[in-house]
N, CA, C and O atoms as a DFTB+ gen file, in Angstrom:
280 C
 N C O
     1  1      17.346       8.443      -1.762
     2  2      16.403       8.419      -0.731
     3  2      14.727       8.518      -1.386
     4  3      14.168       7.443      -1.168
     5  1      14.044       9.255      -1.928
     6  2      12.891      10.093      -2.291
     7  2      11.977       8.598      -2.929
     8  3      10.778       8.376      -2.761
     9  1      12.929       7.769      -3.643
    10  2      12.477       6.093      -4.597
    11  2      12.730       5.287      -3.042
    12  3      12.132       4.237      -3.278
    13  1      13.024       5.207      -2.233
    14  2      13.280       4.198      -1.207
    15  2      11.841       4.422      -0.601
    16  3      10.836       3.715      -0.521
    17  1      12.236       5.985      -0.121
    18  2      10.842       6.638       0.436
    19  2       9.469       5.944      -0.221
    20  3       8.726       5.155       0.363
    21  1       9.315       6.487      -1.703
    22  2       8.082       6.088      -1.992
    23  2       7.743       4.590      -2.265
    24  3       6.570       4.233      -2.158
    25  1       8.991       3.440      -2.711
    26  2       8.839       2.308      -2.846
    27  2       8.308       1.838      -1.309
    28  3       7.259       1.196      -1.339
    29  1       8.722       2.004      -0.357
    30  2       7.953       2.011       1.066
    31  2       6.567       2.166       1.536
    32  3       5.982       1.331       2.226
    33  1       6.099       3.225       1.147
    34  2       4.950       3.885       0.791
    35  2       3.987       3.059      -0.115
    36  3       3.010       2.691       0.536
    37  1       3.959       2.636      -1.469
    38  2       3.381       1.994      -1.773
    39  2       3.191       0.753      -1.685
    40  3       2.094       0.353      -2.076
    41  1       4.436      -0.527      -1.010
    42  2       4.442      -1.666      -0.222
    43  2       3.192      -1.455       1.027
    44  3       2.511      -2.315       1.586
    45  1       3.208      -0.055       1.185
    46  2       2.492       0.011       3.268
    47  2       1.205       0.036       2.384
    48  3       0.148      -0.353       2.882
    49  1       1.254       0.529       0.941
    50  2      -0.112       1.084       0.558
    51  2      -1.390      -0.406       0.046
    52  3      -2.581      -0.668      -0.118
    53  1       0.078      -1.005      -0.008
    54  2      -0.924      -2.495      -0.811
    55  2      -1.098      -3.384      -0.058
    56  3      -2.009      -4.212      -0.033
    57  1       0.016      -3.219       0.779
    58  2      -0.813      -3.556       2.298
    59  2      -1.734      -3.792       3.062
    60  3      -1.996      -4.776       3.754
    61  1      -2.374      -2.540       2.860
    62  2      -3.804      -2.063       3.234
    63  2      -4.459      -2.210       2.485
    64  3      -5.641      -2.359       2.795
    65  1      -4.053      -2.254       1.028
    66  2      -5.070      -2.882      -0.162
    67  2      -5.425      -4.226       0.425
    68  3      -6.594      -4.367       0.784
    69  1      -4.573      -5.253       0.577
    70  2      -5.109      -6.869       0.856
    71  2      -5.498      -7.176       2.263
    72  3      -5.933      -8.296       2.530
    73  1      -5.347      -6.071       3.365
    74  2      -6.501      -5.847       4.447
    75  2      -7.932      -5.727       4.115
    76  3      -8.891      -6.474       4.308
    77  1      -7.741      -4.045       3.308
    78  2      -9.641      -4.301       2.839
    79  2      -9.914      -5.333       2.005
    80  3     -10.705      -6.094       2.563
    81  1      -9.673      -5.632       1.125
    82  2     -10.572      -6.165      -0.195
    83  2      -9.988      -7.774       0.967
    84  3     -11.148      -8.101       1.220
    85  1      -9.517      -8.368       1.392
    86  2      -9.543      -9.196       1.521
    87  2      -9.297      -9.880       3.774
    88  3      -9.284     -10.934       4.410
    89  1      -9.183      -8.559       3.995
    90  2      -8.635      -9.330       5.390
    91  2      -7.541     -10.101       6.280
    92  3      -7.515     -10.775       7.309
    93  1      -6.188      -9.370       4.798
    94  2      -4.988     -10.151       5.206
    95  2      -3.921      -9.098       4.976
    96  3      -3.695      -8.334       4.037
    97  1      -3.407      -9.289       6.012
    98  2      -1.794      -8.975       6.526
    99  2      -0.610      -9.376       5.808
   100  3      -0.269     -10.550       5.952
   101  1       0.145      -8.568       4.999
   102  2       1.019      -9.367       4.251
   103  2       1.925      -9.171       5.152
   104  3       2.577     -10.161       5.485
   105  1       2.169      -8.119       5.672
   106  2       3.897      -7.499       6.454
   107  2       3.042      -8.578       7.344
   108  3       2.529      -8.934       6.283
   109  1       2.673      -9.077       7.913
   110  2       2.536      -9.586       9.725
   111  2       2.514     -11.399       9.004
   112  3       3.184     -12.278       9.547
   113  1       1.713     -11.659       7.855
   114  2       2.042     -13.261       7.348
   115  2       3.849     -13.102       6.754
   116  3       4.508     -14.140       6.701
   117  1       4.315     -12.151       6.464
   118  2       5.713     -12.708       5.971
   119  2       6.861     -12.377       7.402
   120  3       7.841     -13.082       7.642
   121  1       6.553     -11.472       8.007
   122  2       7.410     -11.098       9.545
   123  2       6.872     -11.387      10.712
   124  3       7.201     -10.854      11.772
   125  1       6.014     -12.247      10.575
   126  2       5.197     -12.455      11.625
   127  2       4.943     -12.053      12.177
   128  3       5.459     -11.030      12.627
   129  1       2.997     -13.105      12.883
   130  2       2.179     -12.257      13.607
   131  2       1.003     -12.740      12.964
   132  3       1.106     -13.655      12.147
   133  1      -0.175     -12.202      13.253
   134  2      -1.751     -12.436      12.917
   135  2      -1.543     -12.327      11.533
   136  3      -0.431     -11.818      11.387
   137  1      -1.981     -12.519      10.617
   138  2      -1.598     -12.412       9.397
   139  2      -3.603     -11.924       8.689
   140  3      -3.799     -11.405       7.590
   141  1      -4.934     -12.360       9.879
   142  2      -6.099     -12.278       9.292
   143  2      -6.522     -11.135      10.852
   144  3      -6.360     -11.127      12.072
   145  1      -7.136     -10.297       9.749
   146  2      -7.651      -9.562      11.393
   147  2      -8.876      -8.703      11.022
   148  3      -8.541      -7.832      10.219
   149  1      -9.773      -8.672      11.239
   150  2     -11.121      -8.166      11.754
   151  2     -11.187      -7.183      11.669
   152  3     -10.321      -6.470      12.177
   153  1     -12.247      -6.658      10.987
   154  2     -12.535      -4.718      11.182
   155  2     -13.500      -4.636      10.652
   156  3     -14.037      -5.655      10.216
   157  1     -14.145      -3.228      10.475
   158  2     -14.938      -2.954       9.772
   159  2     -15.035      -2.170       8.527
   160  3     -14.160      -1.503       7.975
   161  1     -16.610      -2.433       8.094
   162  2     -16.591      -2.198       6.875
   163  2     -16.087      -0.890       6.876
   164  3     -14.875      -1.001       7.055
   165  1     -16.350       0.135       6.782
   166  2     -16.174       1.093       6.107
   167  2     -14.003       1.232       6.628
   168  3     -13.114       1.753       5.955
   169  1     -13.937       0.817       7.445
   170  2     -11.960       0.968       8.004
   171  2     -11.087       0.076       6.958
   172  3      -9.887       0.021       6.690
   173  1     -12.662      -0.834       6.330
   174  2     -11.981      -2.141       4.960
   175  2     -11.703      -0.819       3.644
   176  3     -10.655      -0.536       3.063
   177  1     -13.097      -0.210       3.499
   178  2     -13.418       0.861       2.636
   179  2     -12.181       1.498       2.379
   180  3     -11.532       1.564       1.335
   181  1     -11.941       2.001       3.618
   182  2     -10.381       3.350       3.918
   183  2      -9.281       2.609       3.463
   184  3      -8.720       3.024       2.449
   185  1      -8.800       1.451       4.085
   186  2      -8.107       0.618       3.577
   187  2      -7.478       0.449       2.505
   188  3      -6.274       0.671       2.368
   189  1      -8.780      -0.252       1.025
   190  2      -8.825       0.034      -0.146
   191  2      -8.860       1.014      -0.716
   192  3      -9.319       1.101      -1.855
   193  1      -8.472       1.801      -0.180
   194  2      -8.687       3.682      -1.230
   195  2      -7.318       3.996      -0.970
   196  3      -6.679       4.535      -1.874
   197  1      -6.590       3.663       0.467
   198  2      -5.406       3.616       0.276
   199  2      -4.095       2.880      -0.727
   200  3      -3.012       3.241      -1.187
   201  1      -4.925       1.678      -0.727
   202  2      -4.190       0.662      -1.055
   203  2      -4.539       0.825      -2.889
   204  3      -3.964       0.166      -3.755
   205  1      -5.362       1.626      -3.079
   206  2      -5.215       1.461      -4.537
   207  2      -4.564       3.015      -4.840
   208  3      -3.756       2.712      -5.718
   209  1      -4.433       4.336      -4.673
   210  2      -3.638       4.956      -3.958
   211  2      -2.311       4.531      -4.464
   212  3      -1.890       5.086      -5.478
   213  1      -1.518       3.512      -3.820
   214  2      -0.737       3.275      -3.590
   215  2      -0.197       2.495      -4.891
   216  3       0.968       2.625      -5.267
   217  1      -1.122       1.684      -5.544
   218  2      -0.773       1.365      -7.103
   219  2      -0.991       2.278      -8.180
   220  3      -0.380       1.963      -9.201
   221  1      -1.581       3.167      -8.244
   222  2      -1.840       4.729      -9.076
   223  2      -0.043       4.748      -8.753
   224  3       0.795       4.423      -9.594
   225  1       0.207       5.118      -7.616
   226  2       1.739       5.409      -7.121
   227  2       2.598       4.920      -8.003
   228  3       3.526       5.569      -8.485
   229  1       2.329       3.738      -8.262
   230  2       3.930       2.673      -8.921
   231  2       4.121       3.947     -10.393
   232  3       5.267       4.099     -10.818
   233  1       3.185       4.611     -10.932
   234  2       3.828       5.376     -11.808
   235  2       5.497       6.629     -11.679
   236  3       6.389       7.179     -12.324
   237  1       5.131       6.500     -10.837
   238  2       6.027       7.741      -9.936
   239  2       7.381       7.312      -9.854
   240  3       8.344       8.078      -9.896
   241  1       7.456       5.725      -9.703
   242  2       8.552       5.624      -9.375
   243  2       9.761       4.889     -10.578
   244  3      10.916       4.509     -10.383
   245  1       8.839       4.899     -11.961
   246  2       9.452       4.941     -13.527
   247  2       9.353       6.131     -13.546
   248  3      10.222       6.094     -14.417
   249  1       9.100       7.410     -13.420
   250  2       9.323       8.546     -14.178
   251  2      10.815       8.778     -14.008
   252  3      11.571       8.266     -13.183
   253  1      11.037       9.534     -14.827
   254  2      12.906      10.468     -14.509
   255  2      12.596      11.155     -13.751
   256  3      11.373      11.079     -13.639
   257  1      13.164      12.114     -12.850
   258  2      13.163      13.086     -12.394
   259  2      12.855      14.204     -13.234
   260  3      11.800      14.602     -12.740
   261  1      13.000      14.612     -13.756
   262  2      12.601      15.563     -15.008
   263  2      11.156      16.033     -15.424
   264  3      10.797      17.133     -15.844
   265  1      10.458      14.936     -15.199
   266  2       9.359      14.831     -16.405
   267  2       8.133      14.716     -14.749
   268  3       6.967      15.094     -14.645
   269  1       9.113      13.998     -13.626
   270  2       7.987      13.961     -12.361
   271  2       7.955      15.378     -11.999
   272  3       6.894      15.712     -11.470
   273  1       9.248      16.746     -12.207
   274  2       9.097      17.197     -11.412
   275  2       8.218      18.798     -12.144
   276  3       8.119      19.794     -11.427
   277  1       7.677      18.797     -13.562
   278  2       7.132      19.688     -14.547
   279  2       5.232      19.082     -13.666
   280  3       4.176      19.541     -14.101
């Protein structure tokens, strides 16, 4: 269950990275809706930081449970 939750968090973070860098919403593009959105520079920076943290978190998906706890 933890890996599923982490995977969804990472997908969300990558989506925010795309919004922050390119103003393009991957989830809306795939599931229907407005894929392009206009946002302020500050919110784009926050979205980008969240996305970069999601990319960093990818390594936790591939750690074994023993290493992740220590």
